[in-house]
MDTraj code that builds the backbone (N, CA, C; nanometers):
import mdtraj as md
import numpy as np

residues = "MET LEU SER ALA ASP PHE GLY ASN LEU GLU ARG ASP THR LYS MET ILE ASP ARG SER ALA ALA GLN TRP VAL HIS ILE ASP VAL MET ASP GLY VAL PHE VAL PRO ASN ILE SER PHE GLY PHE PRO VAL MET LYS PRO ILE ARG LYS ALA THR SER LYS VAL LEU ASP VAL HIS LEU MET ILE VAL GLU PRO GLU ASN TYR VAL GLU LYS PHE VAL LYS ALA GLY ALA ASP TRP VAL THR PHE HIS ILE GLU ALA THR GLN LYS SER LEU GLU CYS ILE SER LEU ILE LYS GLY ALA GLY ALA LYS ALA GLY ILE SER ILE LYS PRO LYS THR GLU VAL SER ALA LEU ASP GLY LEU LEU ASP LYS VAL ASP MET VAL LEU VAL MET SER VAL GLU PRO GLY PHE GLY GLY GLN SER PHE ILE PRO SER ALA LEU ASN LYS ILE ARG GLU LEU ASP ARG ILE ARG LYS GLU ARG GLY LEU GLU PHE LEU ILE GLN VAL ASP GLY GLY ILE SER ALA ALA ASN ALA GLY GLU VAL PHE GLU ALA GLY ALA ASP VAL LEU VAL ALA GLY SER ALA VAL PHE GLY ALA GLN ASP PRO GLU GLN GLU ILE ILE LYS MET LEU GLU ALA".split()
xyz = np.array([
    [3.9721, -3.2761, -5.6067],
    [4.0276, -3.3000, -5.7391],
    [3.9237, -3.2822, -5.8500],
    [3.7991, -3.2610, -5.8136],
    [3.6952, -3.2404, -5.9136],
    [3.7256, -3.1192, -6.0016],
    [3.7976, -3.0217, -5.9466],
    [3.8270, -2.8991, -6.0208],
    [3.9630, -2.9037, -6.0901],
    [4.0320, -3.0157, -6.0804],
    [4.1617, -3.0302, -6.1459],
    [4.1435, -3.0428, -6.2971],
    [4.2534, -3.0318, -6.3697],
    [4.2542, -3.0523, -6.5141],
    [4.2642, -3.2032, -6.5381],
    [4.1562, -3.2662, -6.5805],
    [4.1558, -3.4120, -6.5966],
    [4.2567, -3.4587, -6.7016],
    [4.2926, -3.3689, -6.7937],
    [4.3922, -3.4034, -6.8939],
    [4.5335, -3.3998, -6.8393],
    [4.5499, -3.3387, -6.7236],
    [4.6803, -3.3300, -6.6582],
    [4.6655, -3.3691, -6.5110],
    [4.5968, -3.4791, -6.4884],
    [4.5628, -3.5179, -6.3517],
    [4.6862, -3.5503, -6.2683],
    [4.7837, -3.6167, -6.3274],
    [4.9054, -3.6487, -6.2531],
    [4.9787, -3.5214, -6.2120],
    [4.9882, -3.4266, -6.3056],
    [5.0544, -3.2988, -6.2753],
    [4.9850, -3.2280, -6.1606],
    [4.8524, -3.2197, -6.1670],
    [4.7781, -3.1477, -6.0635],
    [4.7825, -3.2209, -5.9294],
    [4.7812, -3.3540, -5.9330],
    [4.7914, -3.4307, -5.8084],
    [4.9276, -3.4093, -5.7443],
    [5.0319, -3.4076, -5.8243],
    [5.1667, -3.3863, -5.7701],
    [5.1818, -3.2461, -5.7137],
    [5.1113, -3.1494, -5.7730],
    [5.1123, -3.0141, -5.7172],
    [5.0515, -3.0138, -5.5782],
    [4.9391, -3.0811, -5.5618],
    [4.8764, -3.0915, -5.4291],
    [4.9682, -3.1672, -5.3337],
    [5.0347, -3.2685, -5.3854],
    [5.1229, -3.3500, -5.3023],
    [5.2369, -3.2681, -5.2419],
    [5.2901, -3.1723, -5.3167],
    [5.4014, -3.0924, -5.2644],
    [5.3531, -2.9672, -5.1904],
    [5.2240, -2.9419, -5.1947],
    [5.1682, -2.8231, -5.1301],
    [5.1508, -2.8451, -4.9804],
    [5.0987, -2.7435, -4.9138],
    [5.0735, -2.7523, -4.7696],
    [4.9435, -2.8263, -4.7385],
    [4.8672, -2.8613, -4.8415],
    [4.7430, -2.9372, -4.8187],
    [4.7765, -3.0704, -4.7535],
    [4.6882, -3.1160, -4.6658],
    [4.7147, -3.2398, -4.5926],
    [4.6457, -3.3611, -4.6528],
    [4.5329, -3.3384, -4.7198],
    [4.4559, -3.4468, -4.7789],
    [4.4299, -3.4185, -4.9268],
    [4.4033, -3.5244, -5.0018],
    [4.3570, -3.5140, -5.1403],
    [4.2126, -3.5643, -5.1423],
    [4.1213, -3.4767, -5.1795],
    [3.9774, -3.5065, -5.1734],
    [3.9266, -3.5469, -5.3112],
    [3.8643, -3.6644, -5.3182],
    [3.8155, -3.7179, -5.4449],
    [3.6638, -3.7320, -5.4396],
    [3.5956, -3.6607, -5.5283],
    [3.4502, -3.6662, -5.5362],
    [3.4078, -3.7722, -5.6365],
    [3.3311, -3.8689, -5.5904],
    [3.2817, -3.9763, -5.6763],
    [3.1315, -3.9561, -5.6968],
    [3.0913, -3.9349, -5.8225],
    [2.9508, -3.9064, -5.8541],
    [2.8994, -4.0072, -5.9557],
    [2.7741, -4.0493, -5.9371],
    [2.7201, -4.1561, -6.0212],
    [2.6161, -4.1120, -6.1237],
    [2.5808, -3.9835, -6.1246],
    [2.4785, -3.9386, -6.2178],
    [2.3376, -3.9746, -6.1750],
    [2.3234, -4.0359, -6.0578],
    [2.1926, -4.0743, -6.0044],
    [2.1643, -3.9963, -5.8765],
    [2.2522, -4.0119, -5.7780],
    [2.2358, -3.9366, -5.6532],
    [2.2557, -3.7877, -5.6775],
    [2.3488, -3.7552, -5.7655],
    [2.3716, -3.6166, -5.8073],
    [2.3710, -3.6123, -5.9598],
    [2.3373, -3.4982, -6.0197],
    [2.3265, -3.4907, -6.1661],
    [2.4607, -3.4675, -6.2347],
    [2.5570, -3.5511, -6.2035],
    [2.6885, -3.5394, -6.2654],
    [2.7604, -3.6725, -6.2477],
    [2.8594, -3.6978, -6.3313],
    [2.9412, -3.8183, -6.3223],
    [3.0868, -3.7759, -6.3158],
    [3.1632, -3.8389, -6.2250],
    [3.3035, -3.7981, -6.2126],
    [3.3959, -3.9190, -6.2082],
    [3.4740, -3.9285, -6.1016],
    [3.5758, -4.0321, -6.0903],
    [3.5183, -4.1696, -6.0585],
    [3.5899, -4.2725, -6.1035],
    [3.5596, -4.4101, -6.0658],
    [3.6882, -4.4796, -6.0252],
    [3.6836, -4.6093, -6.0123],
    [3.7990, -4.6851, -5.9663],
    [3.9236, -4.6679, -6.0541],
    [3.9128, -4.6648, -6.1873],
    [4.0342, -4.6515, -6.2691],
    [4.1113, -4.5236, -6.2429],
    [4.0408, -4.4160, -6.2090],
    [4.1076, -4.2875, -6.1853],
    [4.1739, -4.2841, -6.0478],
    [4.1237, -4.3660, -5.9562],
    [4.1826, -4.3718, -5.8217],
    [4.3289, -4.4158, -5.8266],
    [4.3591, -4.5093, -5.9141],
    [4.4932, -4.5676, -5.9180],
    [4.6026, -4.4657, -5.9509],
    [4.5896, -4.3862, -6.0587],
    [4.6938, -4.2867, -6.0865],
    [4.7044, -4.1772, -5.9809],
    [4.5908, -4.1436, -5.9196],
    [4.5955, -4.0437, -5.8124],
    [4.6718, -4.1000, -5.6925],
    [4.6416, -4.2256, -5.6575],
    [4.7117, -4.2900, -5.5453],
    [4.8612, -4.2977, -5.5713],
    [4.9011, -4.3241, -5.6951],
    [5.0436, -4.3339, -5.7290],
    [5.1134, -4.1980, -5.7239],
    [5.0375, -4.0922, -5.7497],
    [5.0966, -3.9587, -5.7611],
    [5.1079, -3.8841, -5.6286],
    [5.0506, -3.9412, -5.5220],
    [5.0582, -3.8723, -5.3929],
    [5.0727, -3.9711, -5.2782],
    [5.1451, -3.9268, -5.1770],
    [5.1587, -4.0064, -5.0546],
    [5.0655, -3.9534, -4.9462],
    [4.9895, -3.8495, -4.9795],
    [4.9006, -3.7884, -4.8813],
    [4.7725, -3.8688, -4.8639],
    [4.7011, -3.8347, -4.7598],
    [4.5750, -3.9020, -4.7290],
    [4.4779, -3.8863, -4.8459],
    [4.4195, -3.9985, -4.8896],
    [4.3162, -3.9946, -4.9928],
    [4.1801, -3.9976, -4.9248],
    [4.1075, -3.8912, -4.9430],
    [3.9775, -3.8694, -4.8799],
    [3.8710, -3.8819, -4.9887],
    [3.7970, -3.9919, -4.9879],
    [3.7002, -4.0190, -5.0943],
    [3.5586, -3.9885, -5.0476],
    [3.4918, -3.9024, -5.1217],
    [3.3553, -3.8595, -5.0909],
    [3.2609, -3.9226, -5.1932],
    [3.1819, -4.0188, -5.1483],
    [3.0910, -4.0901, -5.2365],
    [2.9566, -4.0200, -5.2455],
    [2.9241, -3.9728, -5.3641],
    [2.7925, -3.9158, -5.3922],
    [2.7234, -4.0130, -5.4866],
    [2.6949, -4.1328, -5.4330],
    [2.6398, -4.2415, -5.5130],
    [2.5313, -4.3140, -5.4331],
    [2.4364, -4.3727, -5.5053],
    [2.3326, -4.4501, -5.4379],
    [2.3869, -4.5860, -5.3970],
    [2.3296, -4.6411, -5.2920],
    [2.3689, -4.7714, -5.2384],
    [2.5210, -4.7841, -5.2219],
    [2.5811, -4.6916, -5.1474],
    [2.7271, -4.6943, -5.1296],
    [2.7782, -4.8214, -5.0641],
    [2.6900, -4.8923, -4.9930],
    [2.7317, -5.0165, -4.9274],
    [2.7869, -5.1186, -5.0273],
    [2.7508, -5.1042, -5.1544],
    [2.7996, -5.1968, -5.2568],
    [2.9401, -5.1634, -5.3060],
    [2.9916, -5.0471, -5.2664],
    [3.1174, -5.0002, -5.3241],
    [3.2245, -4.9578, -5.2237],
    [3.1857, -4.9343, -5.0993],
    [3.2813, -4.8736, -5.0059],
    [3.4088, -4.9568, -4.9894],
    [3.3955, -5.0876, -4.9806],
    [3.5142, -5.1719, -4.9643],
    [3.6067, -5.1616, -5.0846],
    [3.5495, -5.1517, -5.2029],
    [3.6298, -5.1426, -5.3254],
    [3.7118, -5.0140, -5.3277],
    [3.6544, -4.9061, -5.2751],
    [3.7288, -4.7801, -5.2729],
    [3.8441, -4.7863, -5.1724],
    [3.8249, -4.8554, -5.0627],
    [3.9348, -4.8737, -4.9682],
    [4.0470, -4.9545, -5.0340],
    [4.0097, -5.0586, -5.1046],
    [4.1088, -5.1412, -5.1729],
    [4.1805, -5.0634, -5.2832],
    [4.1129, -4.9636, -5.3396],
    [4.1725, -4.8805, -5.4450],
    [4.2645, -4.7732, -5.3890],
    [4.2719, -4.7632, -5.2548],
    [4.3666, -4.6699, -5.1954],
    [4.3105, -4.5633, -5.1050],
    [4.1783, -4.5629, -5.0838],
    [4.1186, -4.4600, -4.9978],
    [4.1561, -4.4807, -4.8516],
    [4.1931, -4.3715, -4.7858],
    [4.2215, -4.3741, -4.6420],
    [4.0960, -4.3386, -4.5619],
    [4.0156, -4.2518, -4.6203],
    [3.8867, -4.2133, -4.5622],
    [3.7802, -4.2338, -4.6692],
    [3.6649, -4.2857, -4.6301],
    [3.5518, -4.2988, -4.7223],
    [3.4292, -4.2389, -4.6545],
    [3.3692, -4.1414, -4.7221],
    [3.2497, -4.0751, -4.6703],
    [3.1328, -4.1015, -4.7645],
    [3.0200, -4.1396, -4.7086],
    [2.8998, -4.1640, -4.7874],
    [2.7890, -4.0705, -4.7385],
    [2.6832, -4.0577, -4.8185],
    [2.5710, -3.9709, -4.7827],
    [2.4611, -4.0489, -4.7135],
    [2.4140, -3.9944, -4.6029],
    [2.3044, -4.0590, -4.5309],
    [2.1786, -4.0653, -4.6174],
    [2.1641, -3.9690, -4.7102],
    [2.0450, -3.9651, -4.7951],
    [2.0483, -4.0719, -4.9052],
    [2.1645, -4.1343, -4.9250],
    [2.1828, -4.2252, -5.0390],
    [2.1679, -4.3720, -5.0032],
    [2.1396, -4.4028, -4.8766],
    [2.1349, -4.5423, -4.8352],
    [2.0386, -4.5632, -4.7193],
    [1.9877, -4.6830, -4.7105],
    [1.9086, -4.7244, -4.5948],
    [1.9940, -4.8079, -4.5004],
    [2.1226, -4.8184, -4.5314],
    [2.2108, -4.9074, -4.4567],
    [2.3351, -4.8332, -4.4056],
    [2.3124, -4.7245, -4.3344],
    [2.4231, -4.6430, -4.2855],
    [2.5161, -4.7216, -4.1925],
    [2.4586, -4.7970, -4.1005],
    [2.5414, -4.8739, -4.0067],
    [2.6249, -4.9775, -4.0796],
    [2.5666, -5.0385, -4.1813],
    [2.6416, -5.1371, -4.2606],
    [2.7567, -5.0704, -4.3341],
    [2.7326, -4.9519, -4.3903],
    [2.8387, -4.8793, -4.4603],
    [2.9549, -4.8486, -4.3673],
    [2.9222, -4.7998, -4.2491],
    [3.0257, -4.7666, -4.1510],
    [3.1070, -4.8904, -4.1157],
    [3.0380, -4.9999, -4.0917],
    [3.1048, -5.1248, -4.0564],
    [3.1934, -5.1759, -4.1693],
    [3.1458, -5.1669, -4.2923],
    [3.2230, -5.2132, -4.4077],
    [3.3488, -5.1296, -4.4282],
    [3.3356, -4.9982, -4.4132],
    [3.4514, -4.9090, -4.4312],
    [3.5575, -4.9387, -4.3265],
    [3.5154, -4.9447, -4.2019],
    [3.6106, -4.9697, -4.0936],
    [3.6687, -5.1098, -4.1031],
    [3.5869, -5.2051, -4.1421],
    [3.6343, -5.3418, -4.1550],
    [3.7383, -5.3573, -4.2638],
    [3.7307, -5.2695, -4.3646],
    [3.8278, -5.2729, -4.4740],
    [3.9561, -5.1986, -4.4389],
    [3.9559, -5.1289, -4.3235],
    [4.0774, -5.0635, -4.2774],
    [4.0846, -4.9134, -4.2976],
    [3.9719, -4.8499, -4.3307],
    [3.9707, -4.7047, -4.3523],
    [3.8885, -4.6343, -4.2443],
    [3.8948, -4.5027, -4.2441],
    [3.8142, -4.4210, -4.1551],
    [3.6799, -4.3936, -4.2232],
    [3.5737, -4.3907, -4.1434],
    [3.4392, -4.3755, -4.1989],
    [3.3811, -4.2371, -4.1736],
    [3.3291, -4.1780, -4.2801],
    [3.2627, -4.0490, -4.2682],
    [3.1207, -4.0567, -4.3212],
    [3.0355, -3.9676, -4.2727],
    [2.8979, -3.9600, -4.3211],
    [2.8667, -3.8146, -4.3537],
    [2.7928, -3.7930, -4.4615],
    [2.7682, -3.6575, -4.5099],
    [2.6201, -3.6244, -4.5130],
    [2.5917, -3.4947, -4.4972],
    [2.4551, -3.4446, -4.5096],
    [2.4512, -3.3304, -4.6111],
    [2.3464, -3.3304, -4.6922],
    [2.3255, -3.2251, -4.7907],
    [2.2695, -3.0997, -4.7213],
    [2.2681, -2.9860, -4.7904],
    [2.2224, -2.8614, -4.7282],
    [2.0835, -2.8647, -4.6661],
    [1.9929, -2.9434, -4.7212],
    [1.8563, -2.9460, -4.6686],
    [1.8353, -3.0532, -4.5618],
    [1.9386, -3.1305, -4.5322],
    [1.9281, -3.2356, -4.4307],
    [1.9732, -3.1820, -4.2960],
    [1.8909, -3.2020, -4.1944],
    [1.9221, -3.1507, -4.0617],
    [2.0224, -3.2415, -3.9900],
    [2.0939, -3.1850, -3.8956],
    [2.1904, -3.2600, -3.8156],
    [2.1216, -3.3732, -3.7406],
    [1.9955, -3.3521, -3.7043],
    [1.9212, -3.4537, -3.6297],
    [1.9096, -3.5866, -3.7051],
    [1.9270, -3.5829, -3.8364],
    [1.9212, -3.7056, -3.9159],
    [2.0349, -3.8007, -3.8796],
    [2.1373, -3.7478, -3.8140],
    [2.2545, -3.8275, -3.7781],
    [2.2440, -3.8892, -3.6384],
    [2.1307, -3.8699, -3.5738],
    [2.1120, -3.9267, -3.4397],
    [2.1379, -4.0777, -3.4419],
    [2.2150, -4.1240, -3.3454],
    [2.2464, -4.2654, -3.3366],
    [2.3669, -4.3077, -3.4172],
    [2.4255, -4.2134, -3.4916],
    [2.5401, -4.2462, -3.5764],
    [2.6671, -4.1704, -3.5389],
    [2.6521, -4.0597, -3.4696],
    [2.7670, -3.9732, -3.4432],
    [2.8758, -4.0385, -3.3572],
    [2.8369, -4.1357, -3.2758],
    [2.9367, -4.2039, -3.1939],
    [3.0031, -4.3196, -3.2678],
    [2.9638, -4.3390, -3.3940],
    [3.0162, -4.4516, -3.4710],
    [3.1030, -4.4089, -3.5886],
    [3.0983, -4.2804, -3.6247],
    [3.1754, -4.2330, -3.7400],
    [3.2998, -4.1564, -3.6955],
    [3.3938, -4.1459, -3.7874],
    [3.5171, -4.0718, -3.7616],
    [3.5080, -3.9279, -3.8106],
    [3.4092, -3.9013, -3.8971],
    [3.3968, -3.7671, -3.9538],
    [3.2547, -3.7430, -4.0027],
    [3.2106, -3.6179, -3.9916],
    [3.0842, -3.5741, -4.0498],
    [3.1161, -3.4662, -4.1519],
    [3.0678, -3.4865, -4.2729],
    [3.0886, -3.3898, -4.3803],
    [2.9621, -3.3072, -4.3991],
    [2.9741, -3.1780, -4.3782],
    [2.8632, -3.0845, -4.3990],
    [2.8786, -3.0250, -4.5385],
    [2.7825, -3.0548, -4.6251],
    [2.7855, -2.9941, -4.7587],
    [2.7349, -2.8505, -4.7497],
    [2.8172, -2.7584, -4.7962],
    [2.7806, -2.6171, -4.7927],
    [2.7426, -2.5658, -4.9317],
    [2.7198, -2.6594, -5.0232],
    [2.6574, -2.6343, -5.1538],
    [2.5766, -2.7596, -5.1861],
    [2.4918, -2.7517, -5.2858],
    [2.4225, -2.8719, -5.3317],
    [2.5234, -2.9598, -5.4046],
    [2.5394, -3.0852, -5.3651],
    [2.6418, -3.1686, -5.4263],
    [2.6149, -3.1959, -5.5737],
    [2.7256, -3.2074, -5.6489],
    [2.7123, -3.2405, -5.7907],
    [2.8046, -3.1618, -5.8812],
    [2.8310, -3.0361, -5.8460],
    [2.9133, -2.9515, -5.9322],
    [3.0040, -2.8614, -5.8488],
    [3.1219, -2.8329, -5.9013],
    [3.2125, -2.7402, -5.8358],
    [3.1786, -2.5967, -5.8720],
    [3.2411, -2.5030, -5.8027],
    [3.2273, -2.3624, -5.8368],
    [3.1053, -2.2928, -5.7815],
    [3.0304, -2.3575, -5.6904],
    [2.9106, -2.2952, -5.6328],
    [2.9467, -2.2072, -5.5129],
    [2.8545, -2.1206, -5.4762],
    [2.8758, -2.0302, -5.3632],
    [2.8388, -2.0973, -5.2312],
    [2.9133, -2.0660, -5.1291],
    [2.8934, -2.1190, -4.9940],
    [2.7546, -2.0818, -4.9414],
    [2.6832, -2.1799, -4.8857],
    [2.5517, -2.1563, -4.8259],
    [2.5714, -2.1231, -4.6774],
    [2.5437, -2.0000, -4.6358],
    [2.5732, -1.9564, -4.4982],
    [2.5109, -2.0409, -4.3882],
    [2.3940, -2.1013, -4.4129],
    [2.3290, -2.1804, -4.3087],
    [2.4131, -2.3012, -4.2669],
    [2.5114, -2.3375, -4.3470],
    [2.6004, -2.4480, -4.3104],
    [2.6744, -2.4176, -4.1810],
    [2.6978, -2.2907, -4.1542],
    [2.7694, -2.2522, -4.0322],
    [2.6931, -2.2953, -3.9071],
    [2.5609, -2.2869, -3.9119],
    [2.4810, -2.3290, -3.7966],
    [2.4926, -2.4788, -3.7727],
    [2.4991, -2.5567, -3.8801],
    [2.5158, -2.7015, -3.8667],
    [2.6527, -2.7359, -3.8075],
    [2.7533, -2.6636, -3.8515],
    [2.8891, -2.6860, -3.7987],
    [2.8911, -2.6577, -3.6490],
    [2.8315, -2.5471, -3.6096],
    [2.8266, -2.5113, -3.4667],
    [2.7494, -2.6151, -3.3864],
    [2.6389, -2.6640, -3.4429],
    [2.5581, -2.7644, -3.3740],
    [2.6360, -2.8937, -3.3558],
    [2.7043, -2.9374, -3.4607],
    [2.7845, -3.0592, -3.4513],
    [2.8990, -3.0437, -3.3514],
    [2.9610, -2.9263, -3.3512],
    [3.0692, -2.9011, -3.2571],
    [3.0182, -2.9045, -3.1135],
    [2.9003, -2.8470, -3.0916],
    [2.8398, -2.8488, -2.9581],
    [2.8094, -2.9921, -2.9148],
    [2.7525, -3.0705, -3.0045],
    [2.7155, -3.2086, -2.9729],
    [2.8381, -3.2904, -2.9355],
    [2.9450, -3.2782, -3.0134],
    [3.0610, -3.3618, -2.9834],
    [3.1279, -3.3213, -2.8522],
    [3.1215, -3.1939, -2.8183],
    [3.1776, -3.1497, -2.6907],
    [3.0919, -3.2005, -2.5745],
    [2.9603, -3.1895, -2.5894],
    [2.8692, -3.2323, -2.4832],
    [2.8761, -3.3829, -2.4592],
    [2.8941, -3.4586, -2.5667],
    [2.8941, -3.6048, -2.5559],
    [3.0342, -3.6653, -2.5470],
    [3.1354, -3.5809, -2.5555],
    [3.2715, -3.6309, -2.5489],
    [3.3104, -3.7141, -2.6704],
    [3.2580, -3.6781, -2.7861],
    [3.2876, -3.7511, -2.9102],
    [3.4077, -3.6883, -2.9806],
    [3.4660, -3.7634, -3.0725],
    [3.5903, -3.7175, -3.1355],
    [3.5842, -3.7132, -3.2876],
    [3.4649, -3.7185, -3.3462],
    [3.4575, -3.7126, -3.4924],
    [3.5035, -3.5764, -3.5437],
    [3.5642, -3.5782, -3.6615],
    [3.6044, -3.4546, -3.7271],
    [3.4844, -3.3939, -3.7992],
    [3.4874, -3.2628, -3.8164],
    [3.3848, -3.1940, -3.8935],
    [3.4509, -3.1415, -4.0213],
    [3.4029, -3.1905, -4.1331],
    [3.4551, -3.1491, -4.2629],
    [3.3493, -3.0649, -4.3336],
    [3.3935, -2.9663, -4.4106],
    [3.3010, -2.8790, -4.4827],
    [3.3444, -2.8719, -4.6290],
    [3.2483, -2.8880, -4.7181],
    [3.2781, -2.8953, -4.8609],
    [3.1777, -2.8112, -4.9385],
    [3.2316, -2.7138, -5.0147],
    [3.1463, -2.6338, -5.1017],
    [3.1641, -2.4851, -5.0838],
    [3.2178, -2.4191, -5.1844],
    [3.2321, -2.2739, -5.1788],
    [3.3367, -2.2250, -5.0814],
    [3.4329, -2.3108, -5.0461],
    [3.5369, -2.2727, -4.9507],
    [3.6496, -2.1985, -5.0216],
    [3.6953, -2.0897, -4.9602],
    [3.8073, -2.0114, -5.0134],
    [3.8774, -1.9428, -4.8974],
    [3.9849, -1.8723, -4.9285],
    [4.0571, -1.7987, -4.8246],
    [3.9678, -1.6902, -4.7625],
    [3.8675, -1.6462, -4.8364],
    [3.7795, -1.5391, -4.7886],
    [3.6876, -1.5848, -4.6754],
    [3.6507, -1.7136, -4.6734],
    [3.5583, -1.7586, -4.5686],
    [3.6147, -1.8714, -4.4816],
    [3.7353, -1.9151, -4.5101],
    [3.7936, -2.0274, -4.4346],
    [3.8021, -1.9978, -4.2852],
    [3.8400, -1.8760, -4.2489],
    [3.8526, -1.8401, -4.1086],
    [3.7206, -1.8528, -4.0345],
    [3.6136, -1.8073, -4.0961],
    [3.4801, -1.8139, -4.0359],
    [3.4352, -1.9588, -4.0181],
    [3.4688, -2.0431, -4.1149],
    [3.4294, -2.1835, -4.1092],
    [3.5085, -2.2570, -4.0011],
    [3.6369, -2.2288, -3.9942],
    [3.7188, -2.2868, -3.8866],
    [3.6674, -2.2426, -3.7495],
    [3.6339, -2.1157, -3.7383],
    [3.5872, -2.0597, -3.6107],
    [3.4564, -2.1247, -3.5657],
    [3.3730, -2.1656, -3.6613],
    [3.2458, -2.2292, -3.6286],
    [3.2652, -2.3692, -3.5711],
    [3.3842, -2.4265, -3.5957],
    [3.4122, -2.5584, -3.5394],
    [3.4633, -2.6614, -3.6376],
    [3.4810, -2.6226, -3.7626],
    [3.5282, -2.7168, -3.8643],
    [3.6747, -2.7536, -3.8421],
    [3.7068, -2.8776, -3.8764],
    [3.8445, -2.9268, -3.8668],
    [3.9085, -2.9450, -4.0038],
    [3.8268, -2.9791, -4.1024],
    [3.8773, -3.0112, -4.2364],
    [3.7974, -2.9320, -4.3393],
    [3.8672, -2.8570, -4.4248],
    [3.8018, -2.7808, -4.5303],
    [3.8392, -2.8379, -4.6658],
    [3.7396, -2.8520, -4.7515],
    [3.7613, -2.8996, -4.8876],
    [3.7491, -2.7814, -4.9822],
    [3.8503, -2.7616, -5.0646],
    [3.8483, -2.6512, -5.1611],
    [3.8900, -2.7034, -5.2978],
    [3.8130, -2.6688, -5.3985],
    [3.8442, -2.7122, -5.5338],
    [3.8688, -2.5959, -5.6267],
    [3.7624, -2.5275, -5.6632],
    [3.7728, -2.4159, -5.7579],
    [3.8637, -2.3050, -5.7072],
    [3.8571, -2.2782, -5.5760],
    [3.9391, -2.1705, -5.5197],
    [4.0882, -2.2002, -5.5331],
    [4.1226, -2.3287, -5.5308],
    [4.2637, -2.3681, -5.5436],
    [4.3053, -2.3750, -5.6896],
    [4.2363, -2.4580, -5.7665],
    [4.2770, -2.4791, -5.9047],
    [4.2490, -2.3594, -5.9942],
    [4.1625, -2.2691, -5.9490],
    [4.1360, -2.1486, -6.0262],
    [4.2238, -2.0314, -5.9876],
    [4.3082, -2.0517, -5.8858],
    [4.3958, -1.9435, -5.8384],
    [4.5188, -1.9306, -5.9268],
    [4.5740, -1.8092, -5.9308],
    [4.6964, -1.7869, -6.0079],
    [4.8119, -1.8659, -5.9481],
    [4.8129, -1.8757, -5.8145],
    [4.9145, -1.9537, -5.7438],
    [4.8422, -2.0498, -5.6487],
    [4.8075, -2.1690, -5.6962],
    [4.7292, -2.2627, -5.6147],
    [4.7934, -2.2972, -5.4809],
    [4.9248, -2.3156, -5.4795],
    [4.9918, -2.3543, -5.3550],
    [4.9859, -2.2424, -5.2521],
    [4.9968, -2.1188, -5.2975],
    [4.9861, -2.0049, -5.2058],
    [4.8428, -1.9897, -5.1550],
    [4.7462, -2.0213, -5.2404],
    [4.6054, -2.0128, -5.2016],
    [4.5753, -2.1111, -5.0889],
    [4.6349, -2.2294, -5.0967],
    [4.6171, -2.3292, -4.9920],
    [4.6719, -2.2772, -4.8592],
    [4.7872, -2.2155, -4.8630],
    [4.8483, -2.1592, -4.7425],
    [4.7577, -2.0516, -4.6822],
    [4.7008, -1.9677, -4.7682],
    [4.6105, -1.8620, -4.7208],
    [4.4911, -1.9209, -4.6449],
    [4.4376, -2.0290, -4.6980],
    [4.3229, -2.0918, -4.6327],
    [4.3616, -2.1528, -4.4991],
    [4.4755, -2.2185, -4.4968],
    [4.5199, -2.2828, -4.3717],
    [4.5517, -2.1803, -4.2638],
    [4.5926, -2.0625, -4.3039],
    [4.6302, -1.9589, -4.2091],
    [4.5163, -1.8627, -4.1777],
    [4.3997, -1.8855, -4.2390],
    [4.2865, -1.7930, -4.2213],
    [4.2361, -1.7925, -4.0762],
])
top = md.Topology()
chain = top.add_chain()
for i, resn in enumerate(residues, 1):
    res = top.add_residue(resn, chain, resSeq=i)
    for name in ("N", "CA", "C"):
        top.add_atom(name, md.element.get_by_symbol(name[0]), res)
traj = md.Trajectory(xyz[None], top)
């Protein structure tokens, strides 16, 4: 939703709600962890009212342990935080699950998969950032594909069931390659809201 028209947020949310998209992805930025500020709790409420679909909240904020429960209470079904933003990853996971949501953990482009050692059996999803977090409209970083493949290999070898989500530079042009690498969930913003027919663009990505 970062790429939606904030002046017509209800309209754009309802468009996603009737589309083939399965989740509504909300990027929360604090201007500290990333050089941008976006949605907060007040904006969560109208989005939650405008859609019955899964609300997937991606926290790009420092010390997420102070906020994860509040986002669940505001309507989030999934809450993902960045491993680089906290020293309390296990606490974040516990707080999210304890509040009744699914827990995800994210890594930035320069963070290796090995940073997630000891956590992969505790999370429901791993989000691989395929751009530097903070702004929409960036180009996909190809090295993200290697991380997706590595995570897919690890979960198969260990019998784990976490989902692999990819966010950044996703479009119908590369969705097939990302799915083939092992991704389960793709996040697309600019490619959807910048398309002449956003709902058709979503279908193209799902069928890639």
